[in-house]
C-alpha positions as CSV (number, residue, x, y, z in Angstrom):
1,M,-0.3,-0.1,0.2
2,I,1.1,3.0,-1.5
3,Q,0.9,6.3,1.8
4,L,0.1,9.2,1.1
5,P,4.1,11.1,1.7
6,D,5.2,8.6,0.0
7,V,2.8,9.7,-3.4
8,A,3.8,13.8,-2.4
9,W,7.2,13.0,-2.6
10,Q,6.9,10.9,-5.9
11,A,5.6,14.0,-7.5
12,A,7.2,16.1,-6.6
13,T,10.5,14.9,-7.9
14,L,9.0,13.9,-11.4
15,S,8.3,17.6,-10.9
16,D,10.9,20.9,-11.9
17,F,10.2,20.9,-8.0
18,S,13.3,19.4,-7.3
19,Q,15.2,22.3,-9.9
20,E,13.5,25.7,-8.1
21,I,13.9,24.1,-4.7
22,D,17.9,25.2,-2.7
23,Y,20.1,22.1,-2.2
24,E,20.0,22.5,1.4
25,C,16.1,22.7,1.6
26,L,15.9,19.6,-0.5
27,A,18.6,17.4,1.0
28,E,16.6,17.8,4.5
29,L,13.5,17.4,2.7
30,I,13.9,13.6,1.5
31,N,16.4,13.2,5.2
32,V,12.3,13.3,6.5
33,Y,11.3,11.1,4.5
34,S,14.4,8.3,4.6
35,A,13.7,9.0,8.6
36,Q,9.6,8.9,8.2
37,Q,10.2,5.2,6.0
38,F,13.1,3.7,8.5
39,F,10.1,4.2,11.1
40,L,7.5,2.8,9.1
41,D,9.6,-0.1,8.1
42,E,10.0,-0.9,12.2
43,Q,6.7,-0.8,12.6
44,A,6.2,-3.2,9.5
45,K,8.5,-5.6,11.5
46,M,6.5,-4.8,15.4
47,T,2.9,-5.8,13.5
48,N,5.5,-9.3,11.5
49,H,6.1,-10.3,15.7
50,I,2.7,-9.8,16.9
51,I,1.3,-11.6,14.0
52,A,4.5,-14.7,14.1
53,E,4.7,-14.0,18.2
54,D,7.6,-13.4,18.7
55,L,7.0,-11.1,22.0
56,P,11.5,-11.1,22.5
57,K,11.8,-10.0,18.6
58,L,9.0,-7.4,19.3
59,R,10.9,-5.9,22.7
60,R,13.5,-5.3,20.7
61,T,12.7,-3.5,17.3
62,M,9.2,-1.6,20.0
63,T,13.2,-0.2,21.6
64,I,13.9,1.3,18.4
65,A,11.1,2.2,17.4
66,Q,10.9,4.7,20.5
67,D,14.2,5.8,19.7
68,I,13.7,6.9,16.1
69,R,10.8,8.2,16.9
70,Q,12.4,10.3,19.2
71,Q,15.3,11.4,17.2
72,L,12.6,12.2,14.4
73,I,10.0,15.3,15.8
74,A,13.3,16.2,16.6
75,Q,14.1,16.1,13.1
76,Y,11.1,17.2,12.5
77,E,11.3,20.0,14.4
78,K,15.0,21.2,13.1
79,S,13.9,20.7,9.7
80,L,10.8,22.6,9.9
81,E,13.0,25.9,11.1
82,K,15.2,25.1,7.9
83,I,13.2,25.3,4.9
84,K,11.0,27.5,6.2
85,A,13.7,29.9,5.8
86,C,13.4,28.3,2.2
87,Q,10.2,30.0,1.5
């Protein structure tokens, strides 16, 4: 299933958007999307561990996902400031 952010990102990369934005701003957007995808991958792993009833792996993955979530929130705050400056 394609996530809405994926569709938006694909549309942006297919348009001239990447030609009209500063490199640092584009790099910041790419970093945010990459971090989001990593978090989504960890969530998918958690679902698989639940289905497999593998609690030890589920606990490890939940810990990793929580760490990623905290890093992603901090990154969002920094990225928003940088992206606001791009306008």
